[in-house]
PABASE-161780 format. One line per field, with one value per residue (C-alpha): residue in three letters; x negated, z negated, y. Coordinates in Angstrom, 2 decimals. Each point is the difference from the previous one (the first is absolute). Layout:
<pts>
res: Ala, ... .
c1: X, ... .
c3: Z, ... .
c2: Y, ... .
</pts>
This chain:
<pts>
res: Unk, Unk, Unk, Unk, Unk, Unk, Unk, Unk, Unk, Unk, Unk, Unk, Unk, Unk, Unk, Unk, Unk, Unk, Unk, Unk, Unk, Unk, Unk, Unk, Unk, Unk, Unk, Unk, Unk, Unk, Unk, Unk, Unk, Unk, Unk, Unk, Unk, Unk, Unk, Unk, Unk, Unk, Unk, Unk, Unk, Unk, Unk, Unk, Unk, Unk, Unk, Unk, Unk, Unk, Unk, Unk, Unk, Unk, Unk, Unk, Unk, Unk, Unk, Unk, Unk, Unk, Unk, Unk, Unk, Unk, Unk, Unk, Unk, Unk, Unk, Unk, Unk, Unk, Unk, Unk, Unk, Unk, Unk, Unk, Unk, Unk, Unk, Unk, Unk, Unk, Unk, Unk, Unk, Unk, Unk, Unk, Unk, Unk, Unk, Unk, Unk, Unk, Unk, Unk, Unk, Unk, Unk, Unk, Unk, Unk, Unk, Unk, Unk, Unk, Unk, Unk, Unk, Unk, Unk, Unk, Unk, Unk, Unk, Unk, Unk, Unk, Unk, Unk, Unk, Unk, Unk, Unk, Unk, Unk, Unk, Unk, Unk, Unk, Unk, Unk, Unk, Unk, Unk, Unk, Unk, Unk, Unk, Unk, Unk, Unk, Unk, Unk, Unk, Unk, Unk, Unk, Unk, Unk, Unk, Unk, Unk, Unk, Unk, Unk, Unk, Unk, Unk, Unk, Unk, Unk, Unk, Unk, Unk, Unk, Unk, Unk, Unk, Unk, Unk, Unk, Unk, Unk, Unk, Unk, Unk, Unk, Unk, Unk, Unk, Unk, Unk, Unk, Unk, Unk, Unk, Unk, Unk, Unk, Unk, Unk, Unk, Unk, Unk, Unk, Unk, Unk, Unk, Unk, Unk, Unk, Unk, Unk, Unk, Unk, Unk, Unk, Unk, Unk, Unk, Unk, Unk, Unk, Unk, Unk, Unk, Unk, Unk, Unk, Unk, Unk, Unk, Unk, Unk, Unk, Unk, Unk, Unk, Unk, Unk, Unk, Unk, Unk, Unk, Unk, Unk, Unk, Unk, Unk, Unk, Unk, Unk, Unk, Unk, Unk, Unk, Unk, Unk, Unk, Unk, Unk, Unk, Unk, Unk, Unk, Unk, Unk, Unk, Unk, Unk, Unk, Unk, Unk, Unk, Unk, Unk, Unk, Unk, Unk, Unk, Unk, Unk, Unk, Unk, Unk, Unk, Unk, Unk, Unk, Unk, Unk, Unk, Unk, Unk, Unk, Unk, Unk, Unk, Unk, Unk, Unk, Unk, Unk, Unk, Unk, Unk, Unk, Unk, Unk, Unk, Unk, Unk, Unk, Unk, Unk, Unk, Unk, Unk, Unk, Unk, Unk, Unk, Unk, Unk, Unk, Unk, Unk, Unk, Unk, Unk, Unk, Unk, Unk, Unk, Unk, Unk, Unk, Unk, Unk, Unk, Unk, Unk, Unk, Unk, Unk, Unk, Unk, Unk, Unk, Unk, Unk, Unk, Unk, Unk, Unk, Unk, Unk, Unk, Unk, Unk, Unk, Unk, Unk, Unk, Unk, Unk, Unk, Unk, Unk, Unk, Unk, Unk, Unk, Unk, Unk, Unk, Unk, Unk, Unk, Unk, Unk, Unk, Unk, Unk, Unk, Unk, Unk, Unk, Unk, Unk, Unk, Unk, Unk, Unk, Unk, Unk, Unk, Unk, Unk, Unk, Unk, Unk, Unk, Unk, Unk, Unk, Unk, Unk, Unk, Unk, Unk, Unk, Unk, Unk, Unk, Unk, Unk, Unk, Unk, Unk, Unk, Unk, Unk, Unk, Unk, Unk, Unk, Unk, Unk, Unk, Unk, Unk, Unk, Unk, Unk, Unk, Unk, Unk, Unk, Unk, Unk, Unk, Unk, Unk, Unk, Unk, Unk, Unk, Unk, Unk, Unk, Unk, Unk, Unk, Unk, Unk, Unk, Unk, Unk, Unk, Unk, Unk, Unk, Unk, Unk, Unk, Unk, Unk, Unk, Unk, Unk, Unk, Unk, Unk, Unk .
c1: 98.12, 3.15, 0.98, -3.74, 1.07, 3.08, -1.05, -3.16, 2.93, 2.20, -2.99, 1.88, -2.79, 0.29, 3.86, 0.55, -1.92, 1.98, 3.15, -0.75, -1.76, 3.70, 2.28, -1.58, 0.14, 2.68, 1.42, -2.83, 2.55, 3.42, 0.48, 0.52, -2.04, -0.08, 2.52, -2.22, 0.19, -2.05, -1.73, 0.25, -2.43, -2.18, -0.49, -0.42, -2.67, -1.72, -0.31, -1.40, -2.99, -0.55, -0.83, -1.99, 2.38, -1.47, 1.09, 3.85, -0.42, 2.68, 3.54, 3.16, 1.99, 1.51, -3.48, 1.04, -3.46, -0.38, -2.06, 0.06, 0.78, 1.16, 3.54, 0.33, -0.38, 2.73, 2.58, -0.88, 1.92, 2.84, 2.08, -0.27, 0.48, 4.28, -1.08, -1.04, 2.49, 1.92, 0.39, 3.36, -2.22, -2.10, -2.73, -0.15, -2.49, 0.67, -1.04, -3.17, -0.77, 0.62, -2.91, -2.41, 0.14, -1.13, -3.20, -2.12, -0.71, -3.22, 0.11, 3.61, -0.65, 2.06, -0.14, 2.19, 0.15, -0.28, -0.27, 0.10, -2.50, -2.17, -1.93, -0.90, -3.32, -2.01, -0.60, 4.19, -0.13, -2.54, 1.83, 1.89, -2.62, -1.46, 2.85, 0.64, -3.33, 0.26, 3.68, -2.19, -3.17, 2.67, 1.95, 3.38, 3.04, 1.45, 1.79, -2.29, -2.29, 2.53, -0.38, -3.48, -0.12, 2.47, -2.69, -2.53, 1.13, 1.99, -3.64, -2.30, 3.07, -0.54, -4.42, 0.76, 2.10, -1.52, -3.23, 2.27, 1.12, -3.23, -1.76, 2.73, 0.80, 1.45, 2.30, 0.41, 4.02, 1.74, -2.36, 0.96, 3.53, -0.36, -1.80, 2.83, 2.41, 2.82, -1.12, -3.42, 0.09, 2.49, -2.08, -3.61, 1.91, 0.52, -2.21, 0.10, -2.73, 1.28, -1.24, -3.80, 0.40, 1.67, -2.27, -2.86, 2.04, 0.03, -3.37, -1.01, 1.72, -1.10, -3.66, 0.58, 1.39, -2.88, -3.04, 1.83, -1.58, -2.56, -3.20, -2.01, -2.41, 2.43, 1.46, -3.37, -0.89, 1.97, 3.43, -0.09, 0.09, 3.16, 1.81, -1.02, 1.40, 2.95, 1.25, -0.70, 1.81, 2.82, 0.02, -0.89, 3.47, 2.05, -1.51, 2.62, -1.49, -3.43, 0.65, 0.09, -3.89, 0.85, 0.16, -3.50, -0.06, 1.15, -3.44, -2.32, -2.42, -2.81, 0.60, -0.97, -3.02, -1.03, 3.34, -1.85, -0.71, 3.95, 0.69, -2.41, 1.86, 4.01, -0.47, -2.16, 2.28, 2.90, -2.12, 0.05, 3.81, 0.51, -2.07, 1.07, 4.10, -1.12, -1.73, 3.19, 1.93, -1.54, 0.19, 3.70, 2.57, 0.62, 3.14, 0.84, 0.73, 3.16, 0.11, 4.45, 0.88, 3.50, 1.41, -1.05, -2.79, -2.90, -2.64, -1.07, 3.20, 0.50, -3.60, 0.75, 3.13, -1.72, -2.64, 2.97, 2.48, -1.48, 2.17, 2.97, -2.53, -0.28, 3.55, 0.50, -3.06, 1.20, 3.99, -1.43, -1.43, 3.20, 2.17, -2.85, -1.67, 1.90, -0.37, -3.57, 0.20, 1.82, -2.43, -2.88, 1.35, 1.20, 2.21, 0.52, -0.79, 1.36, 0.65, 3.18, -0.48, 0.28, -0.48, 2.35, -0.49, -0.17, -3.50, -1.09, 0.59, -1.55, -2.98, -0.46, 0.31, -2.35, -2.76, 0.09, 0.27, -3.86, -1.23, 1.77, -1.84, -3.85, -2.47, -2.32, -3.26, -1.66, 0.09, 1.97, 0.31, 1.42, 3.75, -0.98, -2.24, 1.90, 3.08, -1.91, -2.07, 2.86, 3.12, -0.56, -1.71, 3.46, 1.73, -2.27, -0.12, 3.49, 0.34, -2.58, 2.40, 2.90, -1.52, -0.83, 3.31, 1.33, -2.55, -0.15, 3.47, 2.74, 2.45, -0.66, 2.59, 1.55, 0.21, -1.60, -3.74, -0.19, -1.65, -1.27, -0.04, -1.06, -1.68, -2.52, -0.84, -1.16, -3.54, 0.59, 1.50, -3.52, -0.69, 2.93, 0.26, -3.36, 0.86, 2.50, -1.40, -1.91, 2.66, 1.03, -3.68, 0.50, 3.73, -1.01, -0.74, 3.27, 1.74, -1.82, 0.00, -3.55, -2.71, -3.89, -0.49, 3.46, -1.71, 2.85, 2.50, -1.57, 0.28, 3.50, 0.56, -1.53, 1.65, 2.91, -0.70, -0.41, 3.06, 1.93, -1.51, 0.58, 3.57, -0.09, -1.99, 2.76, 2.75, -0.72, -1.57, 4.00, 1.26, -2.25, 2.01, 3.12, -0.45, -1.88, 1.88, 2.75 .
c3: 20.22, 1.22, 0.73, 2.26, 1.24, 1.81, 0.63, 2.30, 2.13, 0.47, 2.17, 3.27, 1.61, -2.34, -0.67, 3.87, 0.57, -2.85, 1.32, 3.67, -0.36, -2.41, 2.22, 3.13, 0.34, -1.62, 3.58, 2.09, -1.71, -0.43, 3.65, 2.44, 2.90, 3.06, -1.97, 0.60, 2.88, 3.12, -2.14, 2.20, 2.51, -2.91, -0.83, 3.47, 0.55, -3.63, 1.36, 3.24, -1.11, -3.04, 2.84, 1.85, 1.99, -1.06, 3.78, 1.14, 3.51, 0.92, 1.48, 1.19, 3.69, -1.90, -1.02, -3.66, -2.11, -2.00, 0.18, 0.47, -4.34, -1.62, 1.34, -4.45, -0.72, 1.90, -0.77, -4.07, 0.78, 1.54, -2.42, -1.86, 3.05, -0.74, -2.97, 2.19, -0.24, -1.55, -4.30, -0.21, 0.38, -2.08, -0.50, 0.08, -3.12, 2.69, 2.84, -1.53, -1.16, 3.33, 1.53, -3.23, 1.74, 3.76, 0.75, 2.14, 3.17, 0.66, 3.62, 1.13, 1.25, 2.15, 0.95, -2.31, -0.24, -2.57, 1.83, -2.83, -1.85, 3.34, -0.32, -3.73, -0.70, -2.40, -2.73, -0.92, 0.23, -2.78, -3.08, 2.26, 1.59, -2.92, -1.12, 3.01, 0.61, -3.65, 0.96, 3.23, -1.88, -2.56, 2.98, -0.81, 1.51, 1.86, -2.60, -2.74, 1.87, 0.09, -3.75, -0.24, 2.70, -2.45, -3.60, 2.33, 1.48, -3.37, -1.95, 2.40, -0.06, -3.68, 0.12, 2.02, -2.38, -2.91, 1.30, 1.47, -3.83, -1.51, 2.17, -0.17, -3.77, 1.19, 2.12, -1.96, -1.62, 3.32, 2.54, -2.51, 0.86, 3.22, 0.37, -1.85, 1.95, 0.92, 3.45, -0.16, -2.42, 2.41, 2.67, -2.21, -0.37, 3.77, 2.95, 1.39, 1.57, -2.30, -3.48, 1.26, 1.76, -3.28, -2.44, 1.90, 0.77, -3.91, -0.55, 2.29, -1.45, -3.37, 1.19, 1.75, -4.21, -1.44, 2.20, -0.88, -3.10, 1.12, -0.28, 2.53, 2.79, -1.64, 3.26, 0.78, 2.25, -2.00, -0.60, 3.70, 1.12, -2.18, 1.75, 2.23, -0.79, -1.11, 2.98, 2.01, 0.52, -1.26, 3.30, 1.82, -1.75, 0.89, 2.78, -1.79, -3.56, 1.88, -1.54, -3.29, 0.63, -0.12, -3.87, -0.23, 0.72, -3.40, -1.49, -0.42, 2.53, -2.52, -0.87, 2.84, 0.22, 2.44, 2.73, 2.16, -1.79, -0.56, 3.48, 0.92, -1.90, 0.38, 3.80, -0.66, -1.54, 1.84, 3.53, -1.54, -0.93, 4.38, 1.69, -3.03, 1.82, 3.03, 0.27, -1.75, 2.48, 2.97, -0.62, -1.21, 1.05, 1.89, 2.10, 1.66, -3.07, -1.18, -4.05, 0.15, 1.64, 1.68, 2.45, 1.45, -2.17, 2.32, -1.28, 3.53, -0.05, -3.57, 0.62, 3.64, -1.75, -2.71, 2.56, 2.03, -3.06, -2.54, -1.97, 0.32, -1.71, -2.72, -0.80, 0.90, -3.21, -2.52, 0.84, -0.93, -3.28, -0.71, -0.25, -0.84, -3.09, -3.13, 2.44, -0.25, -3.66, -1.37, 2.82, -1.92, -3.18, 0.15, 2.13, -0.46, 3.33, 3.37, -1.08, -1.17, -3.45, -1.72, -2.92, -1.71, 0.48, -2.45, -0.75, 3.03, -1.12, -3.53, 1.09, 2.07, -2.81, -2.43, 2.67, -0.05, -4.32, -0.01, 2.25, -2.28, -3.12, 1.95, -2.57, 0.91, 0.46, 1.51, 2.13, 3.38, 3.16, -0.22, 0.57, 2.81, 2.01, -0.85, 2.35, 2.69, 0.54, -1.53, 2.29, 3.75, -0.57, -1.67, 3.66, 2.37, -1.78, -0.12, 3.88, 0.94, -1.36, 1.48, 3.40, 0.31, -1.15, 2.78, 2.36, -0.55, -2.34, 1.76, 2.69, 3.34, -0.39, -3.57, -2.06, -3.11, -0.58, -1.64, -2.04, -2.33, -3.22, -3.56, -1.65, 2.87, -2.09, -3.19, 1.84, -0.38, -3.21, -2.55, 1.53, -0.35, -3.24, -0.41, 0.73, -1.72, -3.01, 1.06, 0.24, -3.16, -1.80, 1.79, -2.51, -3.28, -3.45, -1.82, 3.41, 0.00, -2.21, -1.33, -0.51, 1.12, -3.72, 0.17, -0.05, -2.65, 1.30, 3.93, -1.13, -1.46, 3.46, 1.43, -1.97, 0.90, 4.13, -1.30, -1.58, 2.82, 2.54, -1.40, -0.01, 3.30, 1.03, -2.05, 1.51, 3.90, -0.83, -1.03, 3.10, 1.77, -1.06, 0.24, 4.15, 0.69, -3.17, -2.20 .
c2: -37.69, -0.69, 3.21, 0.41, -3.29, 1.43, 3.23, -1.99, -1.97, 2.53, 1.51, 0.90, -2.75, -2.44, -0.04, -0.06, -3.10, -2.12, 1.41, -0.52, -3.41, -0.91, 0.97, 0.20, -3.80, -0.15, 1.65, -2.38, -2.66, 1.18, 1.62, -2.72, -0.53, 2.57, 2.15, 3.37, 1.59, -1.49, -2.92, -2.68, 2.06, 1.26, -3.90, -1.37, 3.60, -0.81, -4.26, 0.98, 2.46, -3.14, -2.19, 2.88, 1.60, 3.98, 1.54, -0.94, -0.76, -2.64, 1.55, -1.78, 0.91, 2.95, 1.71, -1.06, -0.25, -3.67, -2.99, -4.02, -0.70, -3.48, -0.43, -0.39, 3.76, 0.78, -3.09, 1.26, 2.99, -1.59, -0.25, 4.10, 1.50, 0.35, 1.56, 2.79, 3.28, -1.64, 0.00, -2.02, -3.65, -1.09, -1.82, -3.52, -2.09, -3.48, 2.19, 0.96, -3.46, -1.07, 2.49, -0.88, -3.52, 1.07, -1.02, 2.10, -1.99, 1.94, -1.37, 0.68, 2.74, 2.56, 3.44, 2.16, 4.31, 1.91, 4.15, 2.14, -1.37, -1.35, 3.52, 0.31, -0.30, -3.33, 3.25, -0.41, -3.85, -0.41, -1.10, -1.90, -1.94, -0.94, -1.35, -2.22, -0.56, -1.99, -1.73, -1.27, -1.11, -2.24, -1.13, 1.64, 0.20, 4.05, 0.35, 0.12, 1.78, 2.50, 0.71, -0.70, 3.01, 2.17, -0.53, 0.41, 3.55, 0.92, -0.26, 1.74, 2.92, -0.05, 0.59, 2.59, 1.30, -0.13, 1.42, 2.81, 0.36, 0.40, 1.93, 2.99, 0.65, 3.38, -1.25, -3.75, 0.15, 1.24, -2.66, -2.89, 1.53, -0.62, -3.37, -1.46, 1.67, -3.26, 1.62, -0.72, -3.63, -1.27, 0.24, -1.18, -2.90, -1.11, -0.99, 3.26, 2.52, 3.12, -0.81, 0.07, 3.33, 1.86, -1.38, 1.45, 3.00, 0.57, -1.01, 2.55, 2.76, -1.33, 0.29, 3.02, 1.50, -1.88, 1.59, 3.74, -0.31, -0.60, 2.33, 1.12, -2.08, -3.27, -1.70, -1.79, -2.71, -2.38, 1.71, 0.50, -3.60, -0.30, 2.87, -2.00, -3.22, 0.61, 3.04, -2.41, -3.29, 2.67, 1.93, -3.44, -1.26, 2.92, 3.04, 2.27, 0.01, 1.43, 3.51, -0.79, 0.58, 3.20, -0.46, 0.45, 3.71, 1.15, -2.19, 3.88, -0.11, 0.29, -3.85, -0.80, 1.87, 2.65, 1.66, -1.99, -2.84, -0.35, 0.53, -2.81, -2.19, 1.06, -0.68, -3.13, -1.62, 1.44, -1.55, -3.34, 0.12, 1.28, -2.74, -2.68, 0.66, 0.14, -2.89, -1.96, 2.38, -1.40, -3.68, -0.07, 3.23, 2.45, 1.44, -3.22, -1.90, -1.18, -0.06, 0.04, -2.57, 1.26, 1.44, 3.55, 0.87, 1.71, 2.04, 1.28, 1.46, 1.58, 1.02, 1.67, 1.84, 1.72, 0.87, 1.71, 1.43, 0.11, 2.37, -2.73, -2.41, 2.50, -0.01, -3.32, -0.99, 2.97, -1.00, -3.50, 1.32, 2.37, -3.49, -2.53, 1.88, -2.07, -3.36, 0.39, 0.96, -3.22, -2.25, 1.81, -0.98, -3.43, -2.10, -3.85, -2.55, 0.76, 4.24, -1.73, 0.48, 4.02, 1.01, 2.27, 3.22, 1.45, -2.18, 0.81, 4.06, -1.36, -1.92, 3.43, 2.08, -2.17, 0.38, 4.04, -0.34, -2.67, 3.07, 1.88, -1.81, 0.00, -0.11, 3.35, -1.49, -0.58, 2.64, -0.04, 1.94, 3.55, 0.66, 2.28, -2.12, -3.31, 0.93, 1.92, -4.00, -1.51, 0.86, 0.68, -3.34, -2.05, 1.89, -1.64, -3.01, -0.59, 2.18, -3.24, -2.26, 1.27, 0.42, -3.35, -1.37, 1.94, -1.42, -3.51, -1.24, 2.65, -0.55, 2.35, 2.69, -0.39, 3.56, -1.20, -1.86, -3.08, -2.56, 2.90, -1.59, 2.09, -2.47, 1.23, 2.84, -1.81, -0.03, 4.23, -0.58, -0.09, 3.42, 1.87, -1.05, 1.43, 3.09, -0.03, -0.85, 3.36, 2.38, -1.74, 1.49, 3.03, 0.86, 2.29, -1.81, -0.54, -1.68, -2.97, -2.65, -0.13, 1.36, -0.67, -1.60, -2.30, -3.43, -1.39, 1.62, -1.45, -3.91, -0.16, 2.30, -3.59, -2.12, 1.39, -0.58, -3.32, -0.54, 1.93, -2.48, -3.32, 1.06, 0.58, -2.72, -2.04, 2.15, -0.35, -4.13, -0.47, 1.70, -1.62, -3.22, 1.02, 0.31, -2.85, -2.61, 2.00 .
</pts>
């Protein structure tokens, strides 16, 4: 009886929910206010949405987007900005207590800029807005709203991760480690819009795995609506991840029905996503949009350079990739604060190896896309998404004349990582049985591997929480 209960609670979806709730909430409370990238801007954007400001339209003299919001929202962040890129400066409990006492004073307003988040879709702020909205309803101060917004964001991300793991047992173990990776968990405990994006991407990939294993004509109207409901907010939130729709090509044609039905359903999903993105983009951003307030950034001039010097841009792209590979891997696995607290290199390498080993130990059922078909779809998809991220970073973040692309971040590849894990699991299944960890009937071994995964993740979470504490309070 006890063993069966342990087995039940070490299943990836249940263990993930429990571990993420405990350690995620701990990070919500331990990480000082506004000590994650652009959290002050995310706070302003989320608050704007709770007031009904879904589409940004206000700009200052420099064409930087923002909104007229309570002055206290900016004032509450001021005591904590001194820690930005200064790991030697620690958090002060006195600053936190004083910020907690600061009232909202909703009528005292001024224009405030948040150019890096103003163009973000409200779909990336559902959890944050629920928390901030609760704080407004209870007449709480700005700092209390920040903590409630963090917790709301965390809970929504846990919900998405739970259903992703439950939907795709074939890749559940590596996906479990990806979701509880320090970078994933750390950002889920902030006001960032990224956790909802990565959660939706994980769930979409998981549904592709699930629908692959279903029979002929199994993709009915309900399942098609579910795919649309997940892919639409993902595409609207971040254009770069729209190519994830190509994962649907992994599902056998017969699962959609006849070939004509398959083509019609895929075309419908693509058209809906393209229309939604174009509508949102037309209201929020264009080549005149200023995201990086720094001098020398000009999307028009950068685009003109690419058009007239494509070979030189290709060299800049490859040189950026060559020089930044290790940095991207560090940022993928996890950093602390405003990228001023890096984890040791052995930890980063070890966690990447752990993800690969988890794919090697994946269960043999349900079925996955064959090892020849999976890379034909996923590898070009991965390359295209990285290229789009690099292109957007070059246009909107990189100063004219720079020889490297600025703004690419390893965490931007977390939404693509579930597809890479699917690819690796499919490849490892093709290995000879003697090279595999277990066979198709190894249920007991699978339960032991799940228990081991839980213990490893607990150790990682404890270690990372300790590192966060030392960075900000040690």
